[in-house]
C-alpha positions in Angstrom: -52.9 57.7 -18.4 -55.3 54.7 -17.9 -54.6 52.2 -15.3 -56.5 50.2 -12.4 -56.1 49.9 -8.9 -55.8 46.7 -6.9 -59.5 46.6 -6.4 -60.0 46.4 -10.0 -61.3 49.8 -10.6 -60.1 51.7 -13.7 -59.3 55.1 -13.7 -57.1 57.7 -15.9 -55.5 60.6 -15.2 -55.8 63.5 -17.7 -55.1 67.3 -18.1 -57.7 69.5 -16.7 -60.3 71.3 -18.8 -62.7 74.1 -17.9 -65.8 71.7 -17.7 -64.1 70.0 -15.0 -64.5 72.9 -12.7 -67.7 72.1 -11.2 -66.9 68.7 -10.2 -63.6 69.5 -8.6 -65.2 72.3 -6.4 -68.1 69.9 -5.3 -65.1 67.2 -4.4 -62.9 70.2 -2.3 -66.4 70.6 -0.5 -67.5 66.8 -0.1 -64.2 66.1 1.5 -63.1 69.2 3.2 -63.5 68.0 6.7 -61.0 65.0 7.0 -62.2 63.3 3.9 -66.1 64.3 4.8 -68.4 67.3 3.5 -67.0 70.4 5.2 -70.7 71.8 5.9 -70.6 71.0 9.8 -67.1 73.1 10.4 -68.1 75.9 7.8 -71.2 76.2 5.7 -70.4 78.5 2.9 -69.3 75.6 0.1 -68.5 78.1 -2.4 -66.5 80.3 -0.8 -64.2 77.3 0.8 -64.0 75.8 -2.6 -63.0 79.2 -4.1 -60.2 79.6 -1.5 -59.0 76.3 -2.0 -58.9 75.4 -5.8 -59.6 78.9 -7.9 -56.0 79.7 -7.6 -55.3 76.4 -9.6 -58.3 75.8 -11.8 -58.9 79.5 -12.9 -55.1 80.6 -12.5 -53.2 77.9 -13.3 -55.2 75.5 -15.0 -52.3 74.2 -17.2 -50.8 73.0 -13.8 -54.2 70.7 -12.8 -54.9 67.1 -13.6 -57.9 64.8 -12.9 -58.7 61.4 -12.0 -61.5 60.2 -14.0 -63.3 56.9 -13.2 -64.1 54.3 -15.5 -67.4 55.8 -16.5 -66.0 59.0 -17.1 -67.0 60.8 -13.9 -64.1 62.9 -12.0 -63.2 61.3 -8.7 -60.0 63.2 -7.5 -57.9 65.8 -8.6 -54.4 67.4 -8.0 -54.0 71.2 -8.6 -50.8 72.8 -8.7 -48.8 76.0 -8.6 -45.4 76.6 -10.5 -45.5 80.4 -10.9 -45.3 82.2 -7.9 -45.8 85.3 -9.5 -49.0 84.5 -11.5 -50.3 83.0 -8.1 -49.3 86.1 -6.2 -51.3 88.5 -8.8 -54.4 86.0 -8.7 -54.5 86.5 -5.2 -54.4 90.1 -5.2 -57.4 90.2 -7.4 -59.6 87.8 -5.7 -58.6 87.9 -2.1 -60.7 91.4 -1.4 -63.7 89.7 -2.9 -63.8 86.7 -0.6 -62.7 88.9 2.4 -65.6 90.8 1.8 -68.1 87.8 1.3 -66.6 86.2 4.7 -67.1 89.6 6.8 -70.8 89.5 5.5 -71.2 86.0 6.5 -69.7 86.4 9.7 -72.3 89.3 10.8 -74.9 88.4 9.0 -75.9 84.8 9.2 -73.3 82.3 9.4 -73.9 79.6 12.2 -71.3 79.7 15.4 -69.4 76.8 13.8 -68.7 78.6 10.8 -67.7 81.6 12.4 -65.5 79.9 14.6 -63.5 78.5 11.4 -63.3 82.0 10.3 -61.8 82.9 13.7 -59.3 80.1 13.5 -58.2 80.9 9.9 -57.7 84.7 10.8 -55.6 84.0 14.4 -54.2 80.7 14.2 -54.3 79.3 10.5 -51.0 80.9 9.8 -49.1 79.6 12.7 -50.5 76.3 12.2 -49.3 75.9 9.1 -45.6 74.3 8.7 -42.9 75.9 6.9 -42.7 75.4 2.9 -39.7 75.6 0.4 -39.3 79.0 -1.5 -39.0 79.1 -4.9 -40.7 75.8 -5.2 -43.9 74.4 -7.2 -46.5 73.2 -4.6 -49.6 70.8 -5.2 -52.7 69.6 -3.4 -54.2 65.9 -4.1 -57.7 65.0 -3.1 -59.9 62.0 -4.2 -63.2 60.7 -3.2 -62.9 57.9 -0.4 -64.0 55.3 -2.8 -61.4 56.4 -5.4 -58.6 56.6 -3.0 -55.9 53.9 -3.7 -52.2 54.0 -3.8 -52.0 53.3 -7.7 -54.6 56.6 -8.2 -52.8 58.6 -6.0 -49.1 57.8 -7.7 -50.7 58.2 -11.2 -51.9 61.5 -10.2 -48.4 62.5 -8.6 -46.4 60.8 -11.3 -48.3 63.0 -14.0 -47.8 66.1 -12.0 -43.9 65.3 -11.4 -43.2 64.7 -15.2 -45.2 68.0 -16.1 -42.9 69.8 -13.7 -39.7 68.1 -14.7 -40.6 69.3 -18.5 -40.8 72.7 -17.1 -37.6 72.8 -15.8 -38.9 72.9 -11.7 -36.3 71.6 -9.2 -38.5 71.4 -6.3 -42.2 70.5 -5.5 -43.9 70.1 -2.0 -47.5 69.7 -0.8 -49.0 70.2 2.3 -51.2 67.1 3.6 -53.7 66.8 6.5 -53.2 63.6 8.5 -54.5 61.9 11.4 -54.1 59.1 13.5 -51.7 56.4 12.0 -50.7 58.9 9.6 -50.4 56.8 6.6 -50.3 59.5 4.4 -47.1 60.9 5.4 -45.4 57.1 5.3 -47.0 56.8 1.9 -45.4 60.1 0.7 -42.0 59.0 2.7 -42.1 55.9 0.6 -42.1 57.4 -2.7 -39.2 59.6 -2.3 -40.6 62.8 -0.4 -39.3 64.0 2.6 -41.2 65.4 5.4 -39.7 68.7 6.3 -42.5 70.2 8.8 -45.5 69.0 11.0 -47.9 71.4 13.0 -50.7 70.2 15.0 -54.0 71.8 13.3 -56.7 72.8 15.8 -59.5 73.8 13.4 -61.0 70.0 13.7 -60.7 69.7 17.7 -64.3 69.9 18.4 -65.2 67.6 15.6 -62.8 65.0 15.7 -61.5 62.7 18.8 -58.1 62.3 17.2 -55.3 64.8 17.1 -54.9 66.1 13.4 -51.7 67.4 11.6 -50.7 69.3 8.8 -47.2 68.1 6.8 -45.0 69.7 4.5 -43.7 67.0 2.2 -41.0 67.9 -0.4 -39.3 66.4 -3.1 -36.1 67.8 -4.7 -36.5 67.1 -8.6 -32.7 68.3 -9.3 -31.2 65.7 -7.0 -34.0 63.1 -8.2 -34.0 62.4 -12.1 -36.5 59.4 -11.8 -39.6 59.1 -9.7 -40.2 57.4 -6.1 -38.3 54.8 -4.8 -36.0 54.6 -7.9 -34.8 58.6 -7.6 -31.5 57.9 -5.8 -28.2 58.4 -7.9 -26.3 55.7 -8.9 -22.4 56.8 -8.2 -19.4 54.0 -8.2 -22.1 51.4 -8.4 -24.0 52.3 -5.3 -27.1 54.1 -5.1 -27.5 56.8 -2.7 -29.4 60.4 -2.0 -26.7 63.3 -2.3 -26.8 65.1 0.9 -29.4 62.9 2.1 -30.2 62.8 5.9 -31.0 59.4 7.2 -32.2 58.2 10.7 -31.4 54.2 10.9 -34.2 53.3 12.7 -34.0 49.4 14.3 -36.5 47.8 16.5 -35.0 44.9 18.4 -35.9 41.7 20.0 -38.8 40.6 18.0 -40.7 37.6 19.2 -44.3 36.3 19.7 -44.2 38.1 23.4 -43.1 41.3 22.0 -45.2 41.9 19.0 -47.8 44.3 20.7 -44.9 46.4 21.8 -43.1 46.5 18.6 -46.1 47.0 16.7 -46.8 50.2 18.6 -43.3 51.5 18.7 -43.3 50.9 14.9 -46.3 53.2 14.8 -45.1 55.9 17.4 -41.7 56.2 15.6 -42.9 56.5 12.1 -45.5 58.6 12.6 -43.0 61.3 13.9 -40.1 60.5 11.1 -41.8 58.6 8.4 -40.0 55.8 6.4 -38.8 52.4 7.0 -37.4 50.6 9.7 -35.2 47.2 10.2 -37.5 45.0 12.5 -34.8 42.6 14.4 -36.3 38.9 14.8 -35.2 36.3 17.0 -35.8 33.2 15.5 -36.3 31.1 18.8 -36.5 33.3 22.0 -34.6 32.2 25.1 -35.5 28.7 24.0 -39.2 29.0 24.2 -40.2 28.0 20.6 -39.7 29.4 16.8 -41.3 32.3 15.8 -42.7 30.3 13.3 -45.1 29.0 15.9 -47.2 32.0 16.1 -49.4 32.5 13.5 -50.1 36.3 14.7 -46.3 37.2 14.7 -46.0 35.5 11.1 -48.6 37.4 9.6 -47.2 40.9 11.3 -43.7 40.0 10.0 -44.9 39.4 6.3 -47.5 42.6 6.3 -44.2 44.7 7.3 -42.0 43.4 4.9 -44.8 43.9 2.4 -44.5 47.7 3.4 -40.9 47.8 3.0 -39.5 47.2 6.3 -36.3 44.9 7.0 -36.5 41.7 8.6 -33.1 41.2 9.8 -31.7 38.1 11.9 -31.1 38.8 15.5 -28.9 36.1 17.1 -31.0 32.7 17.4 -31.8 32.1 20.9 -30.6 35.7 22.3 -29.5 34.0 25.5 -26.3 32.3 26.8 -27.7 28.9 28.0 -25.5 26.1 27.6 -22.4 28.3 26.6 -19.2 28.9 28.9 -19.6 32.1 30.8 -16.9 34.2 29.5 -16.1 37.5 30.8 -18.4 38.6 33.7 -18.6 42.1 32.5 -19.8 41.7 29.0 -22.1 38.7 29.6 -23.7 39.8 33.1 -23.2 43.5 33.6 -23.4 44.6 30.0 -26.1 42.1 28.6 -27.8 40.3 31.6 -26.9 36.6 29.8 -28.1 37.2 26.3 -24.9 38.1 24.5 -25.4 34.8 22.4 -22.6 35.3 19.9 -19.6 36.8 22.2 -16.8 34.4 21.7 -19.4 31.8 20.5 -17.3 28.7 18.9 -17.3 29.1 15.1 -19.1 26.1 13.7 -21.8 26.6 16.5 -22.3 30.1 15.0 -22.8 28.9 11.6 -25.3 26.2 12.5 -27.3 28.8 14.4 -27.0 30.9 11.2 -28.1 27.9 8.9 -31.3 27.2 11.2 -32.4 31.0 10.8 -31.8 31.0 7.6 -33.7 28.1 7.0 -36.8 29.8 8.9 -36.3 33.0 6.2 -36.3 30.9 3.3 -39.5 28.8 4.3 -41.5 32.2 5.2 -40.2 33.8 1.8 -38.4 36.8 3.7 -35.3 38.5 2.5 -32.4 37.8 5.0 -30.5 41.0 4.2 -28.7 41.5 7.5 -27.6 39.9 11.0 -27.3 41.9 14.2 -25.4 40.2 17.1 -27.5 40.3 20.7 -25.7 43.2 22.3 -23.7 44.0 18.9 -21.2 41.8 20.6 -19.4 39.1 18.0 -16.1 37.7 17.0 -14.5 39.3 14.2 -14.6 36.1 12.0 -18.0 36.0 11.9 -18.0 38.8 9.2 -16.4 36.5 6.8 -19.1 33.8 7.5 -22.0 36.8 7.2 -20.2 37.6 3.9 -20.1 34.3 2.6 -23.6 33.3 3.0 -25.1 36.3 1.1 -25.7 38.9 3.9 -25.2 42.4 3.2 -24.6 44.3 6.7 -24.3 43.6 10.4 -23.6 46.4 12.8 -21.7 47.0 16.2 -22.8 49.4 18.2 -20.6 52.2 17.0 -20.6 51.2 13.0 -22.8 50.1 10.6 -20.7 47.1 8.4 -21.1 46.8 4.8 -20.2 43.6 4.1 -19.9 43.6 0.4 -17.6 46.4 0.4 -16.0 46.1 4.0 -16.9 49.7 4.5 -17.8 50.8 7.7 -20.3 53.7 8.5 -19.7 55.3 12.1 -22.5 55.8 13.9 -23.6 55.3 17.6 -26.6 53.8 18.2 -28.9 55.7 20.4 -30.0 53.0 22.8 -31.4 52.5 26.3 -30.5 50.1 29.2 -33.7 50.0 31.6 -33.6 46.7 33.5 -32.5 48.8 37.0 -33.3 51.9 38.7 -29.6 52.9 38.3 -29.4 52.0 34.8 -32.7 54.0 34.0 -31.2 57.4 35.9 -28.2 57.0 33.9 -29.9 56.5 30.8 -32.1 59.9 31.3 -28.6 61.6 31.7 -26.7 59.9 28.5 -29.4 60.5 26.2 -28.8 64.5 26.1 -25.0 63.5 25.8 -25.4 61.0 22.9 -28.3 63.3 21.1 -25.7 66.5 21.1 -22.7 64.5 20.0 -24.4 61.8 17.4 -27.8 63.6 16.4 -26.7 66.3 14.0 -24.6 64.0 11.9 -26.1 63.1 8.4 -26.3 59.4 9.6 -28.3 58.9 12.8 -29.2 55.5 14.6 -31.8 54.8 17.1 -32.2 51.3 18.5 -35.3 50.5 20.6 -35.9 47.8 22.5 -39.6 46.3 23.4 -40.0 47.6 26.7 -38.4 51.3 26.1 -41.5 53.2 25.1 -43.2 52.2 28.4 -40.9 54.4 30.2 -42.3 58.0 30.4 -39.2 59.8 30.0 -37.9 57.5 27.4 -41.2 58.1 25.4 -40.5 61.8 25.7 -37.1 61.9 24.6 -37.7 59.5 21.7 -40.7 61.3 20.4 -39.1 64.9 20.8 -35.8 63.5 18.8 -37.9 61.8 15.7 -40.0 65.1 15.2 -36.8 67.4 15.6 -35.2 65.2 12.9 -38.2 65.0 10.8 -38.5 68.8 10.8 -34.7 68.9 9.9 -35.3 66.8 6.6 -34.3 63.3 8.0 -36.5 60.0 6.8 -36.3 56.6 8.7 -34.7 54.2 6.8 -33.9 50.6 7.2 -30.3 48.9 7.6 -30.9 47.3 4.1 -32.1 50.4 2.7 -29.0 52.5 3.6 -26.6 49.8 2.0 -29.0 49.2 -0.9 -29.4 45.7 -1.4 
């Protein structure tokens, strides 16, 4: 399969041939230390390449593929095993030889760094490897730095998945190393893989200031007859994944002043449970000027939409300036004068909606959903949203599919932190909410800009996200959930 990446580099993916073996081993050693040569960590390049590539290139060459650049040079590879018995027999034959070589080096010439690496491998290597599904084909994918692109990785994996599908394989998994912003996790999640396990790896601690993790990513081919983002069943005109576990992630109150915290929240959340989120954008926060007046905000929002996140309209002003003082509890206690659409006159509600939609049209953003501040709005608003083409709205305890009239019961996990007594209550409420709602197939988490600045919230949210990811959940936006 021939193609080119976004930078104009030509490449093609083809089946592995025997003469490719040396190139694969070289790439393996040249990229073994977080994309750099493995030599500072482990000096025996041949043994390193034996362990990581020989079971595939020598044991199951029919399941290996290479990425060939425009000049015919091998720039990457995908190695795989679809036969656990064959792999086991190969390792039984080869492991004693590799072990003997490692022992000779350990006691007869390896540098301290190499000896430390072997100690890690023997003592901690297995503990720091996340669980993997049984009876599933597995793969490794690796490219030289200058050849890395979404198109190249996707072409390799497409080719591999099609080959596995033809063999009747029902499930595949890979184990990928991530660090920093963990874009690798998000990329695999975007293309239909679930992150089912994640552990911190300590073998590079002395060589890298960033935390390094090993993640198991899984794709069920039986449930996913097509590739990546197109792999959801169609039933009754609606697309959905059978038995899929979803975290509906929404980040509230985006405006120019909250851009930094929300950017940090998005990174924090998707590092722990990859996927997408709904960014709830306030068109003109507290009458302080339009979001269009901030070029930095527009750049961030455009980038997030390109990455697959959902930009929802979140009220218009997000305050009650000039509105009647209706209901002391809902407008003062519950929302601190921010329940903009609570008992808002229908004509004024539609006027504000039209002004927001005009911004979305000018910027080329998809206006799929509307979420009222505090989730408070009059029942009549839903018919107006439906008439204007919105796909969803939300209340605190449910997600409303406007086209179908269906309501998915899911209580949003959220925090109210504006006073000490509220923080004390929130600390105790979150475990209760988690026990009731976080074990259901549909989990909602709604964060506000200041939330992760409170240490107990950061700890609770981080633990929840990592637990959900380990249990097979992926983060999805409201728009993805209602499949628009």
